[in-house]
N, CA and C atoms as a LAMMPS dump frame, in Angstrom:
ITEM: TIMESTEP
0
ITEM: NUMBER OF ATOMS
264
ITEM: BOX BOUNDS ff ff ff
-5.0000000000000000e+02 5.0000000000000000e+02
-5.0000000000000000e+02 5.0000000000000000e+02
-5.0000000000000000e+02 5.0000000000000000e+02
ITEM: ATOMS id mol type element x y z
1 1 1 N 368.702 -234.117 414.68
2 1 2 C 368.639 -232.934 413.847
3 1 3 C 367.592 -232.301 414.528
4 2 1 N 367.442 -231.415 415.432
5 2 2 C 366.144 -231.026 416.292
6 2 3 C 365.675 -229.696 415.629
7 3 1 N 366.424 -229.232 414.867
8 3 2 C 366.017 -227.926 414.141
9 3 3 C 364.936 -227.93 412.89
10 4 1 N 364.281 -227.509 412.616
11 4 2 C 362.906 -227.584 411.841
12 4 3 C 363.682 -227.447 410.283
13 5 1 N 363.905 -228.208 409.426
14 5 2 C 363.993 -227.815 407.87
15 5 3 C 362.878 -227.193 407.527
16 6 1 N 363.346 -225.99 406.92
17 6 2 C 362.49 -225.328 406.02
18 6 3 C 362.302 -225.788 404.63
19 7 1 N 361.23 -225.481 404.509
20 7 2 C 360.807 -225.815 402.939
21 7 3 C 361.297 -224.334 401.848
22 8 1 N 361.609 -224.829 400.593
23 8 2 C 361.824 -223.548 400.187
24 8 3 C 360.64 -223.082 399.132
25 9 1 N 360.905 -222.184 398.855
26 9 2 C 359.728 -221.013 398.677
27 9 3 C 359.587 -221.436 396.821
28 10 1 N 358.257 -221.373 396.519
29 10 2 C 357.835 -222.287 395.521
30 10 3 C 358.323 -221.392 394.416
31 11 1 N 358.789 -222.127 393.083
32 11 2 C 358.8 -221.172 391.894
33 11 3 C 357.845 -220.899 391.074
34 12 1 N 357.83 -219.145 390.683
35 12 2 C 356.769 -218.975 389.99
36 12 3 C 357.24 -218.724 388.776
37 13 1 N 356.471 -219.001 387.885
38 13 2 C 356.857 -217.85 386.335
39 13 3 C 355.605 -217.566 385.505
40 14 1 N 355.78 -216.278 384.818
41 14 2 C 354.686 -215.51 384.428
42 14 3 C 354.293 -216.214 382.656
43 15 1 N 353.575 -216.434 381.921
44 15 2 C 353.719 -216.577 380.725
45 15 3 C 352.648 -216.641 380.278
46 16 1 N 352.223 -216.62 378.802
47 16 2 C 351.302 -216.56 378.206
48 16 3 C 349.993 -218.216 377.516
49 17 1 N 349.076 -218 378.261
50 17 2 C 348.454 -219.019 377.597
51 17 3 C 348.866 -219.452 375.712
52 18 1 N 348.939 -220.606 375.385
53 18 2 C 348.657 -220.903 374.118
54 18 3 C 348.194 -221.987 373.687
55 19 1 N 347.426 -222.554 374.998
56 19 2 C 346.07 -223.567 374.633
57 19 3 C 345.344 -223.657 375.795
58 20 1 N 343.904 -223.955 375.473
59 20 2 C 342.783 -224.239 376.725
60 20 3 C 342.049 -225.47 376.071
61 21 1 N 342.54 -226.412 375.306
62 21 2 C 341.435 -227.297 374.498
63 21 3 C 341.287 -228.25 376.005
64 22 1 N 342.35 -228.493 376.761
65 22 2 C 342.433 -230.001 377.433
66 22 3 C 341.166 -229.413 378.422
67 23 1 N 340.689 -230.546 379.246
68 23 2 C 339.748 -230.241 380.333
69 23 3 C 340.908 -229.817 381.944
70 24 1 N 340.382 -228.791 382.335
71 24 2 C 341.465 -228.575 383.277
72 24 3 C 342.622 -227.988 383.089
73 25 1 N 343.069 -227.985 382.015
74 25 2 C 344.617 -227.893 381.95
75 25 3 C 344.859 -226.727 381.112
76 26 1 N 345.75 -225.816 380.81
77 26 2 C 345.793 -225.269 380.132
78 26 3 C 347.693 -224.997 379.873
79 27 1 N 348.342 -224.947 378.603
80 27 2 C 349.541 -224.878 378.426
81 27 3 C 350.007 -223.481 378.087
82 28 1 N 351.24 -223.411 378.963
83 28 2 C 351.977 -221.839 379.098
84 28 3 C 353.207 -222.04 378.514
85 29 1 N 353.124 -220.426 377.841
86 29 2 C 354.313 -220.244 377.005
87 29 3 C 355.15 -219.252 377.791
88 30 1 N 356.343 -219.533 378.264
89 30 2 C 357.124 -218.346 379.449
90 30 3 C 358.366 -218.194 378.54
91 31 1 N 358.605 -216.775 378.155
92 31 2 C 359.696 -216.316 377.169
93 31 3 C 360.739 -215.763 378.543
94 32 1 N 362.228 -216.272 377.919
95 32 2 C 363.315 -215.476 378.666
96 32 3 C 364.157 -215.113 377.86
97 33 1 N 364.988 -213.788 377.977
98 33 2 C 365.73 -213.503 377.262
99 33 3 C 367.012 -213.801 377.829
100 34 1 N 368.124 -214.275 377.065
101 34 2 C 369.671 -214.637 377.318
102 34 3 C 370.574 -214.301 376.485
103 35 1 N 371.498 -214.132 377.439
104 35 2 C 372.72 -213.221 376.07
105 35 3 C 373.304 -214.383 375.427
106 36 1 N 373.609 -214.089 374.282
107 36 2 C 374.089 -215.004 373.634
108 36 3 C 376.125 -215.022 374.089
109 37 1 N 376.559 -216.008 374.411
110 37 2 C 377.525 -216.175 375.18
111 37 3 C 378.893 -215.895 374.197
112 38 1 N 378.478 -215.894 372.828
113 38 2 C 379.856 -215.444 371.65
114 38 3 C 379.771 -213.786 371.183
115 39 1 N 378.242 -213.943 370.725
116 39 2 C 378.179 -212.889 370.128
117 39 3 C 377.528 -211.809 370.774
118 40 1 N 376.918 -212.318 371.712
119 40 2 C 376.463 -210.74 372.926
120 40 3 C 375.36 -210.454 372.494
121 41 1 N 373.995 -210.943 371.604
122 41 2 C 373.319 -210.271 371.045
123 41 3 C 372.175 -211.233 372.264
124 42 1 N 371.078 -210.471 372.616
125 42 2 C 369.81 -210.949 373.343
126 42 3 C 368.838 -212.126 372.488
127 43 1 N 368.765 -213.548 372.954
128 43 2 C 367.997 -213.79 372.367
129 43 3 C 366.887 -214.585 373.39
130 44 1 N 365.721 -214.718 372.185
131 44 2 C 364.182 -215.056 373.247
132 44 3 C 364.557 -216.958 373.033
133 45 1 N 364.576 -217.279 374.285
134 45 2 C 363.854 -218.726 374.553
135 45 3 C 362.341 -218.924 374.994
136 46 1 N 361.967 -219.575 374.711
137 46 2 C 360.671 -219.761 375.113
138 46 3 C 360.179 -221.261 375.263
139 47 1 N 360.004 -221.562 376.606
140 47 2 C 359.536 -222.751 377.049
141 47 3 C 357.85 -223.092 377.656
142 48 1 N 357.534 -223.603 377.303
143 48 2 C 356.557 -224.635 377.271
144 48 3 C 355.878 -225.392 378.531
145 49 1 N 354.619 -224.878 379.071
146 49 2 C 354.626 -225.61 380.665
147 49 3 C 353.032 -225.929 380.968
148 50 1 N 352.753 -227.049 381.091
149 50 2 C 351.377 -227.808 381.377
150 50 3 C 350.899 -227.065 383.056
151 51 1 N 350.044 -226.635 383.065
152 51 2 C 349.635 -226.181 384.216
153 51 3 C 347.869 -226.354 384.531
154 52 1 N 347.644 -226.799 385.877
155 52 2 C 346.492 -227.138 386.216
156 52 3 C 345.558 -225.706 386.609
157 53 1 N 344.459 -225.849 385.73
158 53 2 C 343.295 -224.588 385.519
159 53 3 C 342.265 -225.616 385.957
160 54 1 N 341.846 -225.226 387.565
161 54 2 C 340.449 -225.704 388.447
162 54 3 C 339.397 -225.244 387.596
163 55 1 N 339.127 -223.794 388.158
164 55 2 C 338.241 -223.319 386.986
165 55 3 C 337.593 -223.265 386.124
166 56 1 N 339.01 -223.328 384.895
167 56 2 C 338.792 -223.177 383.516
168 56 3 C 338.512 -222.011 382.66
169 57 1 N 339.077 -220.758 384.091
170 57 2 C 339.176 -220.059 383.716
171 57 3 C 340.076 -218.943 382.374
172 58 1 N 341.334 -219.313 382.11
173 58 2 C 342.032 -219.137 381.1
174 58 3 C 341.767 -219.263 380.233
175 59 1 N 341.99 -218.42 378.87
176 59 2 C 341.87 -218.161 377.751
177 59 3 C 343.051 -217.973 377.033
178 60 1 N 342.911 -218.734 375.692
179 60 2 C 343.812 -217.938 374.554
180 60 3 C 344.747 -216.876 374.873
181 61 1 N 345.851 -216.535 374.918
182 61 2 C 346.572 -215.25 374.657
183 61 3 C 346.66 -214.374 376.236
184 62 1 N 346.137 -214.841 377.171
185 62 2 C 345.575 -214.472 378.438
186 62 3 C 346.899 -214.497 379.024
187 63 1 N 347.578 -213.858 379.973
188 63 2 C 348.974 -213.376 380.809
189 63 3 C 348.526 -214.212 382.551
190 64 1 N 349.055 -214.939 382.323
191 64 2 C 349.041 -215.489 383.902
192 64 3 C 349.957 -215.802 384.769
193 65 1 N 349.777 -216.024 385.756
194 65 2 C 351.251 -216.497 386.708
195 65 3 C 351.262 -218.09 387.131
196 66 1 N 352.389 -218.705 387.551
197 66 2 C 351.773 -219.968 387.481
198 66 3 C 352.792 -220.172 389.033
199 67 1 N 352.206 -221.423 389.643
200 67 2 C 352.97 -221.972 390.579
201 67 3 C 353.604 -222.925 390.638
202 68 1 N 354.573 -223.574 391.442
203 68 2 C 355.485 -225.051 391.566
204 68 3 C 354.228 -225.16 391.937
205 69 1 N 354.101 -227.021 392.169
206 69 2 C 353.008 -227.663 392.771
207 69 3 C 353.219 -229.289 393.007
208 70 1 N 352.504 -230.117 393.08
209 70 2 C 353.071 -231.563 393.291
210 70 3 C 353.009 -231.983 391.782
211 71 1 N 353.477 -232.972 391.581
212 71 2 C 352.959 -233.497 390.176
213 71 3 C 351.238 -234.083 390.059
214 72 1 N 350.46 -233.174 389.394
215 72 2 C 349.384 -233.789 388.713
216 72 3 C 349.091 -234.621 388.154
217 73 1 N 349.54 -234.882 386.967
218 73 2 C 349.807 -235.771 386.102
219 73 3 C 351.456 -235.797 385.122
220 74 1 N 351.724 -236.88 384.105
221 74 2 C 351.973 -236.762 383.591
222 74 3 C 353.715 -235.548 383.491
223 75 1 N 352.697 -234.656 382.851
224 75 2 C 353.099 -233.312 382.662
225 75 3 C 353.038 -232.346 383.354
226 76 1 N 351.711 -232.443 383.833
227 76 2 C 351.735 -231.209 384.908
228 76 3 C 351.946 -231.203 386.631
229 77 1 N 352.966 -230.089 386.258
230 77 2 C 353.683 -229.492 387.649
231 77 3 C 353.649 -228.32 388.402
232 78 1 N 352.498 -227.926 387.409
233 78 2 C 352.342 -226.322 388.172
234 78 3 C 350.694 -226.074 387.787
235 79 1 N 350.374 -225.164 388.696
236 79 2 C 348.671 -224.324 389.047
237 79 3 C 349.049 -223.295 388.562
238 80 1 N 347.394 -222.709 388.347
239 80 2 C 347.233 -221.814 387.858
240 80 3 C 347.303 -220.625 388.664
241 81 1 N 347.813 -219.586 389.37
242 81 2 C 347.417 -218.821 390.701
243 81 3 C 346.48 -217.485 390.165
244 82 1 N 346.938 -217.069 389.278
245 82 2 C 346.192 -216.023 388.568
246 82 3 C 346.099 -215.666 387.009
247 83 1 N 344.823 -214.738 386.822
248 83 2 C 345.019 -214.067 385.262
249 83 3 C 345.424 -212.585 385.419
250 84 1 N 346.892 -212.639 384.678
251 84 2 C 347.329 -210.858 385.597
252 84 3 C 346.472 -210.024 384.188
253 85 1 N 346.368 -210.538 383.072
254 85 2 C 346.311 -209.889 381.882
255 85 3 C 345.015 -210.865 381.124
256 86 1 N 343.816 -209.99 380.527
257 86 2 C 343.259 -211.078 379.939
258 86 3 C 343.855 -210.688 378.082
259 87 1 N 343.577 -211.497 377.481
260 87 2 C 343.734 -211.491 376.055
261 87 3 C 342.414 -209.876 375.447
262 88 1 N 343.296 -209.497 374.407
263 88 2 C 342.139 -208.164 373.789
264 88 3 C 341.324 -209.008 372.903
């Protein structure tokens, strides 16, 4: 294999901070809309991700962008990239 293997681009997600009570960690709820297979109605599905926040700058209600990274703990596999919008 003389060719260099290219790494896949890291995944990014946008969601809302629901908890910042931990040290250097936040919990972010990411919503997605999926069409119900039978009824055709759009249903909102939510999943929570734990993310690393080094400067502890995110607050509850902020809209943030996460990026995939190496596992930092049992549940943390994402890191905070930027705060898109501050909570009002």
